[in-house]
N, C-alpha and C positions, 0 to 999 in steps of 0.2 A: 892266639886270639883270632877270631874269625872277622870277616868284613863287617858283619852287623855290630859286633861289640866295638870295633874300631870306630864305626860311624857314630855310635852312641857316645863314646868317649869324646869324640870331636864336637858333638852337639853339646854335651855338658860343658865343655870348655867354652864354647860360644856363649852359653848361658852365663857362665862366670864373667866373660868379657862384657856382656850386656849389663850385668849388675854393677860393674865398675863404672860404666857409662851413666847408669841410672841408680846411684846408691840409694838404698832404702825404698825403691819402687818395686812393687810386686807385679810381675807381668806374666807369670805362669810359664808354659812351654809352647812358644809360638810354633804353629804348624804341626805340633805333635801332642796336643792336649788330649788326654784320655777321656776328658769330660765333654769333648766336642759333640759326640753323637747323642749323648743323653740330653745335652742342652738343646740340640736340634729337635729331638723328639718332644721335649717339653714345649718348645716354641710352636709346634704344630697346633696348639690350642688356639693360636691366633687365627687359624683358618675358620673358626666359628664367626669371627668378625670380618674376615677378609675373603673375597672371592678372587683367587689368584689364577691367572692364565699365563702360561709360559710357552712361547713360540720359539722353535729353533733348537731344542735340546739335542736333537739328532745331529746337529752340526758339531757338537763337542764330543770328541772321542774319549774313552777312558784314559786315565793317565794325566800327565802334566799338561797344563794349559795356562795361558795368561788371559784373564778376563778384565777388560777395561770398560768401566761403566760411567754413566752420568751419575750425579749425586744430588738427589732431591729429598732424601730422607735418611735418617740415621739407621733405618731398618732395611735399606736397599740390599745389603748382602744377605740378610735374614730371609727376605722374600724368596730369593733364589734357592738357597740351600735347604730350606725347610720343605721345599717342593720337589727337589731333585736329589737330595741326599749326597750332593757333591761335598767334598771337603775343600772349602775355600778359605785361604788365609790371606787377610788383607792388611795393608799398611794402615795404621791407625795413629792419629796424633797422640803424642804421649800424655797430653793433658787429661785425657779421659781416664787414664789409669790411676789418677789421683782424685777422681770425683765419684759422686754417687753413680752407680752403674758399672764401676770398674770391675766388679766380680764377673759380670757378663763377658767382658772382653778377655778376661783371664780364662774363663771356662771355654771360650771359643778359640783360644790360642792365637789371638791376633798379634801383629808385630808393632810394637811401639816405635814411633818416629818423632824425633824433635826437629821441627822444621828449621832449616838454615844451619844445622850443626853437622859438620863433616864426620866426626867420629860416629855419631848416631846414624848418619846416612850409610856409611860404609858397613856398619854392623847390621843394619836392617837389610841391606843388599845381600850380605852373606847369609843371613837367616832365610831370606827369600829364595836364594839359590838352593839351600838345603831342602826347602819345602818342595821345590820343583823336582829336585833330584830324587825325592821320596815319592814322586808321582802325584803330588797334590796340585790343586789349582791355586793360582796366585791372583788376588783381586787388587786392582789399581783403580783409584778414583782421582784422576789428575786435575779435576777442578779444585781439589785441595780442601774444600769445605762445602757444606750443603748450599745449594743454590738458594738465594733469598727469594727467587721467583721460579716456581717449578716449570713455567713455560719457556724458560730461557736456559740455554747451554752457555756456560761462561768459558772464557779463555783457559786452555789447558796448560798446566805447569809441565815443563819438560824435565825438571831436575831429577825426578825419579823415573818417570815414564820412559824416556829415551834410553838412559843407561841400562835399565832392566831389559828392554827389548833387544838392545845391541848385545848384551851379555848372554842372551839365550836365543840365538837366531833359529835354533832347531825346534823351539817350542811353539806350537800354534797359538795365535793371538786372536781373540774374539772380542768384538764390541758388544756391550750389553746395555740396553736402554730400559729403564723402569719408569712406568707412568702410573699415577694414582688418580682415581676418580672417586671423590668422597661426596656423598649426598646424605642429607639429614634422614635419620631413621632407616638407613639402608646399609647393607654390608659395603665396606670399602672395596672397590674394584681395583685390582692391581694387575697390570699387564707388563710382562717382561719379554722383550724381543732380543734374541741372540743371533748374531751374524754368523755366517760361515767364516772359516779361517781367513784372515786378512792377508792380502799380498802387500807387504810393507816395503818390499824392495830393499831390505836391510843390506847395508854395505854399498849400495849404489845411490840411494836417496839421501838427501841431507836431513838434518833434524827437523827443519820446518816442514819438509814434505812428509816425513813420517807422521808428525803430529797432525798435519792436515788430513791425511788419510783416515786416521782414527777419528778426528773431529767430524769429518763428513759422514762417516758411517754411523756415528752416534746420532747425528742430526737426522739421517735417513730413517733410522730405527725408532727414534723417540718423538719425531715431529716437533721438536723444540725450535726456537729461534736463537740464532747465535749472536752473542755480543762479545766484542773483543776487549773484555774487561775481566780481570780476575774476580772470582766470587767474593773473596775476602774484601777487596776494595769496594765492591758493590754493596756489601753489608755495611761497611764503614760509612759510605756515603749516605745510606738510608738512615743510619742512626745519628748522623751529625745534624 
């Protein structure tokens, strides 16, 4: 057996492990979905409605990279990939794989994650490592859920962010800020700003410092205001 077949066998075993964690849930082939590129091609029809400007693509070299973004829309990852043709695999809350629209996330090969569940977290981290080893980009949205106010960046969760960064110190990390400008009867203007590779001082800086570096770069790129409240808590407070 060659290295490629060994890798595929290990990946299939990882999928079987995932199905044990999520019995009955269909989640496709995270990071390796053959339908990814067709889906991206079809999504480009959105450009008829959107005017997308992406700044900083030259900062991202071919091959593996970790892209850490703000989260103002469910379509944040789509805006980037339909314009750059990068393969980006993002952590996605498992609930969306059981709702309308689940097919989209399967076709895109996204990684299901059950928040607060250790087996799910360990499995998702393993799949993420396989994506990076395969030369793909990994998308992280550490606000955890979409911001209830697009003008604000909410407190970043470290539970996935910091372990992923520490586990792959050799992989370049870029901050990505997406901004939408919607006006009646006009195309939606979307601006995506991508940073140069961040100097996170991994191994020397503490978890708070690493998170602060990412946060400050997202604020610089996106022009948002920071609030030290998790987005999920902000949503709960709004609805109460």
